[in-house]
Steps between C-alpha positions, in 0.01 A plus 500: 500500500396162637187344346334183627370267229451130432647249255195448277630508140868415486574649159334828587676511837838458329434809287345695788817441702686729256317792661758646742339448837495216752226248435414303815366150429332313789586130523341217695626150582478274197467810279131456405337693215565872538772444760780366281726802548792507259441131421877443525557678168850640503446707185239724663597856595626543855228744605259207541524434875335210679333555836334249733124551473476509882734800510311715248293686759820597686685620190523848352394550141352787301223347292321178405457348156223239491513262204213257553153480642633289787757771581218752523231296675706274729872565518489866602292418807720206598832682455453873546433719799220757489760777461664321207164464328484881492821524297483587128346200326510381141331202339665355190241328278668244274194364318172597335181395682407132498138495620368723220722681251329840531269506804727378781562744786859499622541362855679820607243772569699762686576859394814486716662229285654540154398215269780439250410319177776340294325569168241747369290195405478393864399850605234504228343171605495535880233707673735677740226690677618785720859375526746728316687319225831524320642304206863392502583306186721197538874544493734211435874447546660238275865386493688720251716207393202302365487533120233357272620228260175324403696190406232258621223464244241482777274729699524551876211532748576616856210448742473364853236242587343497155348154546291624794427856386302389199326713238580837659869443429431319174585138585266384224659742250848377590392140442339587167798693368770256603335230291603692188789725613806391705465656846681457831331585830695605810383609843393352831306177445552508123605131509131413540448613140822350369696817564862548603440604860599819678806690379697692762440874475871565451514266202166570333610793281789311342278194462223697326730682257562180305135462397367638173190660658301537821134393515259638760165313487338686793142618456450714809757622747717801561783571259737207561850590612629207295370671184685821584817306580476326162460833321800647684704199389397570136304174494204550262168459682187330364195549724127545528371850429351539847546711815791746513693314229317691228674820616839336560541331159438641154382209287743410223767747613595435863331160527194310381155533657166350406189345650497242219723209602544383142646838401737482795614159379571650158716767669690235698573301187621816327746565783622141491558518126660847497766569768558851364134585543525375858801725563326802348186457708697418814721807465197727455334339801809560713506868402134541592544316831800709599300816440203393710622237746857599578601449862614863537153638425345242735733597784430871445123442510521313830732759649255774407214308662687424821684832534231682703498213754595659836735329742293361781415180682677305772872473557710188528 
């Protein structure tokens, strides 16, 4: 199968590329947002194939996976022929609603499209109207050679653009906690908050394994892939008891969750003082993450969704 999609969330795209089909990524000069293609990442699976955006309407593919509102409202009409817009269509929703947490109607209102939510929480919060929905839990592939050591008596936070994304991603919580607990921040633009900058995807797992724990200060978003990656690396996670995290982590056994920041600080200090406790919690978290977020289950779910897609469209 050949599926057209866009480069919207790089980490998700890396995992999606493990699904054994050809993923066609349109690119434009200068590689603007959504048209970055493979982004010159040599570690990405080979079935990610770049295609000039101008050639999309002359290219054969079997289905379309939209991943953003712009893809749905603008890009499909700029890139696709009328015949291509009648191909099987899927919309991958990465986030919960922003405008209102419970009363926001999803922009896709089409019984001929399958709306795929990445968490049950997202599906719960969106008003999906008449559009049929499916839930495909995240799946994450991590380097098997990365082994947790926890040698650094510090916590790690992995978030992009935290300085500009504010309270929703917990910028204020991060600032409050790091005044009393040693924390390092990595991610795009993290230097603005005194962070260490962006760590290359290929090096992040080995980099993270040295930290004693992982802190996720986010108030409201989908279930962060960085959290799942940390769990799969046996890095104990400390996070807010919000969104899908409350089903992914069992407080005190596979990680630490609370809505009280002071209690989370107590948990962080416990992990810093007791490396064996950190190893115990991290190992339990890894076991839970493998059971729910293993890449094999993720691939199987996507294959099952895409399998009925008939071969059709234009030839090139």
